[in-house]
N, C-alpha and C positions, 0 to 999 in steps of 0.2 A: 546365414549372414549375420555377423555381429553388428549391433548398433549401439552407440553411446550418445544419449541426449545431453549428458552433462557438459559436453564440449560446445553445445549450441545454446545453453542458457546461463545467464548470470543471475544469482539470487542475492539480494541485499536485504538486510534488516531495516524495515521501516519503523517498527516498534516492537518491543517484546518487554512488557512491563507489568508488574503486579499493580492492580488497581484496587485500592483498599478503602476508598471513600468516594463520595460524589464529587464530580469535578471534570475537568478537561485535561487531557494529556496530549501534547504535541509530539508526534513521531519525528524521526530523523528525515531530513530532506534527501531526496534522491536527485542526483545531477543527471538531467536528461539530455545534456548536450551530446550529440553524436549517436543517440539511439535512433535507429532507422525504422524499426518495425513496431514501435509502441511499447507501452508499459502496462504490466498487470500486477495486481496485488492479490495475494492469497491471504485470507483472514481467518483466524480461529481463536479459540479460548482453551486454556488448560487450567487445571486446578480451580474450576469454576465452583463457587458456592452460592453467590447471589448477585442481584443487580441486573440492570439493563445497560448495555454498552453499545452506543450508536457510533458507527464509523462514518467519517466524512473525510474529505481531502481538500488540501489547499495547494496553491501554486504561487511561486514568487520569482522575482528576478535575481535574488541573491540567496546564498545558503543559510543566512541568519534569519531569513523570512522577516526582513525589516523594510524591504523596498517593494512596493506594488504587490501586496499580498491579496490574493483573490481566492474565493471558494471555487472548487471544481463543481460545476453545476450538473444537474441531472442529465442534461443532454450531452455532457462530456463523459458520462459513465456508461460503459458497455457491460450489461448485466445488471443484476439487482443487488443492492446492499441491504441485508436484513440486520436488524439489531441483534446483538449477541445476548442470548438469555439462557444459554446452556453450554456445557462443555462440548468441544468437538470430540466425538468418539474416536478412540484409537483406531487407525486404519481407514477412517472415512476420508473422502476427499475434502479439502478445505474449500469453502466458498471463495470464488474469485471474481474480480471485476477488472475490466480494462479501463484505462484512463486516457482520454483524449486531451492532453495538456497543450497549452499554448505558451507557457513560460518555461524557463530553464529548470526550475526546481519544483518537485512535488513531494508532499508529505501527508501521511495519514494523521487524522485527529480523532481521538476517542473521547466521547462525552458520556460519562457514567452517572446513572441515577439509581436510587433505592439500593445503595451499596452498604452492607454491614461489614462483611469480610472480603467480598469481591471475587476477583479472578485474575489470571494472567492472560492478557490479550496479546496476540501475536499478529502482526501484519508484515508479510514478507513481499518485497518488490521483486518481480521476475521480469527479465528482459531477454529477448531472443538475440543472440550474438550472430550478426551477419558476417559473411566474408567481407573483406575490405570493399566498401562501397565505391562505385565509380564516381568521379568528380561531378558528373551531371546530376547525381542523386544526393550528394552531400549537402545538408543544410545545417546551419548553425542557429540555435535558438537565441 
């Protein structure tokens, strides 16, 4: 029996950026309206040379992250987020965390320290694509 998972998952870029100095980079917000089964981020580093890169998440009511912006707290994260301090080896699974959001938009935030030349940090949002939900289970954030 042939199976194709690609039709059941949507992958969105939360952030894919070279980090070449200390500081904070805000990723792209993911619109969570209509997501029925939750949101997951897969996180990794390529072209890593140095620095420590901490990943956190924010949520907001608007896509510009200007209204009611809140941190995603530890009790809203399923799994553990480790600081990135090495490249993700080719072929290795990416670390992943689930996000239990309460607002419409979620974005990753990278805070980097001890950076000389840095790394390219990648955080990809993954959601399960459901069949059309029944009206009884449809919620709007």
